[in-house]
C-alpha angles and dihedrals in degrees: 000000000000112000128211110252110242137159087250093060091044090054089051092052090051093046094050093047091051090052090051093249096115139053123247133033128285105229094074097035096102093057093047090047092050093052098037146067127243124222122185146083138279130208131231090275092057092251122138111252094185136340145171128208115221125199129185124211137173114254144174124239107179109292094355132085106209142155121265130194127225127196095210106167137017142181119212090352096189088068094051101090094111090046090055090053091050091048094049092050092052093046088052091050089050092047094241103152106199145015134212133203137175119257101261116118092020095170093058095046094045086062087058088053097257113150137183108272107151124058133173134211116234118201121193126182144143131252093263090068092063106022092112095048114117136193107247110254089227092075145011141234119235116198131189138101136307089261090067101095097204091055092039093054091048093054093042091054091053093045091059095055099081092036088065092052130088097235106072107111108186106357126150116228099222118228117222093252088059094061091048092046094054091049091050091051092048104030091168094056111117130210122213123188127188115217116198129223095284093045100257120133115253103170144003140187137192112215143166133197118230109184107297092347126090111204117199105199096180132016126173132170138174094206142030088245088058093055091043091053093053091049088050090052092049088053090048094055094040132087130208088270094053121117124195136212120184127183117207141162115282090246094055121116102201088143089071089072092062123081093211115039088189087073088067133077108208124189132170110215132184116252111169141017121212140192129199112230098176110032096180091056096046090047091054089056093058127101112220112208091231126038093233124128119245139162127237130188132209116206136180100019098150096169100045103031093173087076093061099099145096112263127197118212110210136159133243113188089335091308117119116250122191124198135168114255143176093216120122110272121245091202129022134183149131123286090253091055093048090048089059091050101042104038101011137068098269121107120218091242092054092044088058092045091052093046094248093117127032116224145088112344089230105034117211091220140031140173129265104251100208122186144263111232098180133041126206132207100210 
């Protein structure tokens, strides 16, 4: 059930997180609590037995701007099964089609049909790998903090570029309070922006220094020159003892900017799990590769039974139209399998190959996969 938000409940969230009984980290709890809703149960002594904090954000799923839910904090998560049901029902009533969560307590959330959908690429290398990189003479890098308005505006302009495209798959549209919150949590985090020869921003990165290691938590560029400039700046501020760790989208090809790929350690790591709440709505956001009608089926969704149907994907003036049907399905699978295919990394063809989806061995259609340009730590 939904609980009234009080300082008493907030303190219990904080206490449980500090004791390792919750998910998430404490420094940003107050902001999440202020903007969220709490579901759970209390005992006869007015103590929280279990609870989950729900937050709602704007997001981009291909051509559509829609709301997404985030389960950002929890107390005694293994006892929250009834809370999950209440949350899913409310999200459905509010027409919020999907929910994300970080990857703690995987076993519990897998039972609620959450699956891994968002991965990141982690690059690690030593100073020698970039010691010869230079900032192009046609532009300059300005470095400071988020509070520096010139640098802030440059990064904000670049951030908006992919969010006005049709290829972002599961990307949060950050509210202004989010940017300020992250800077408050990490006051030593720096922001560097490369401005090209006519003064327009081409790339930015957020980074922190931890001892001899520089950690780049976010790097984005609209040009190769932009990426080259940031690598040049990292070389400029480094020393022979410096080590680097850069997090990038899975689709990134940062390795192409290095002469010797052997100098890099590259690892793809899971970042978020997701769960579709409204299959019909998410399916209508997709972009099939071919404009050819087909029927899909959802089976075995015991928590959101409204998804258990056959759905025909058709087209109306090139726009996807989804309707319930009694026709024989071309492709059939569980809600967890479809979550991997629609808002995850898995293609329909590979889902069939791996036995996740039932259908033609070589499907005559598939979905555009898109990308995720920015990653959040909820």
